[in-house]
N, C-alpha and C positions, 0 to 999 in steps of 0.2 A: 829594503830589507822585509822579509816575509811576516807577516802577524803573526805572533806566537798564540797558540792556542793550548787551555790546560786539559787535558783530558783525565777521565777518570777512571780509574781501576777497577773499582765497583760502585754500584749503587749504592746510598745511604743506607737502605734497608740490608745491605751484607750480600746480596747477589752478586756473584762476579761475571753476568751475562748482561753487560751494558747493551742498551737498545740506541737512545738519543737522549740527548741533554743530559748525559751521565746518571740516567735512570734505565732500570729494569722495564722489562715489558709490562710487569703489572702496574708498577709505581707512575711507570710514563702514561699509561691508560688512566690509573687514577686521577692524574695532575689534568690531564685533556678535560676528563669528564669533570672533574672539580671547575675548572674555567668554562667549561659548555654548559652544565648543569646547574651549580651552586654559584656562578658568579666569582667565584675564588674564595667564597667564604666557608668550603667542607671541611677543612683543617680547622677552621676557628670553631666550628659547632662543636668538632670531637672534640677539642682541647676544652671547650665550656663544659663539657657533659663528662669529661672524665675516658674519653677511649671507650664508654660503655653504655648499656641501655639504661635510657631514663626512664623505664617504668619500674615504678619500687616492687618490691619483690621478685624482679624478673630473675628465674635461677639460670640464667644462661651465663656460662664461664667463660663462652670465647671474648675473647679482647683483642683490640687491633685493627686496623683501618680494614682490613680485608673481610672481617667477620659481622660490622657491622655497617646499617644502612645511616643514612642521613634522609630524613622524612620532610616534607615539603608541607606545612598545615595548610599553606594556599598555593596551589599549584602554579608555578612561575614564577612565585615572589621567592627571591633569593636574599630576605632578611633574615639576619641571624636570628632574630628575636622570632621569626615564623617557620624555625626549623627546630627538628627535635632528633637526637640519635635513638636509634633503634637497633635491638638485635634484629638479626633475619626473621625469626619466627615471629617475633610480635609486628615486624614492618609488614609480612606476609598476612596476618589477621588483619591489621588495619585495612590493608589494600584491597584483598582478597576474599574476606568473607563478606557474603551478602545478605545473611541473616546470621541474627545472635541469639543462640539459644542456650548459651551458658552465662553465668555470672563472672564478668572479666574486671581486672583493676579498673579502676575509676579512669586513670590517665588514657587507658587504651580505649574505654568507653568513647571519653572525650574526643579521641581522634576519631576512631570509627564513626562517630556522627559527624563529625566535620566533611570526613570522606563521603559518606552517604547519607545525604541529607534525607532521602525519602525511603532509607533500608528500614526493613523490620524486625523488633525486636521483640523475642519471645519475653513475654512478663513471667518473672521466676515467682514462684509461690512458694512462701517457706511454711510448713503443715509442723514445724518445731516449737515446743510450748515455751514461751518466751518471759513468761510471768507466772507467779505462783497459781496453784489452782484455786478453782474459785471456793469461797466459804460458804458453808452451806447455810441459808437461811431459813427459820421457820415460819414456815405458811400460817400457821394459826398461836394467837394469844395464849399463854399459859393457861389464862383464865377461863377460855371457853371448854377447855376440856369437862 
């Protein structure tokens, strides 16, 4: 008797063009990359971070597996504790920026330093007044007048 195989009608993402293993081309590629580059932990990291950029204050509204990246804090190490979810814009800043010239959120700055240990950071000087103005101090005693 021939072995029965269940065939998928559509991919779990809803695409009706199934390529292999019951997945569309995009989902199949993501699954293959998950196994190859992330040790099968990409989905766990995305779920842990709520499928959104982990940088506080990031205004990227895109969500979903295709619009976010899982960043390795230590290249080649697929431990979920050493991976973080970033939007494509934040991931590009961390991996492709060679010199910091603006103020970034602390998490992005930390990730950038990990990626570029010998990178140059422009010191940001703030000339705004943070304390109250100086109080006038008399130079001479009132008696000596």
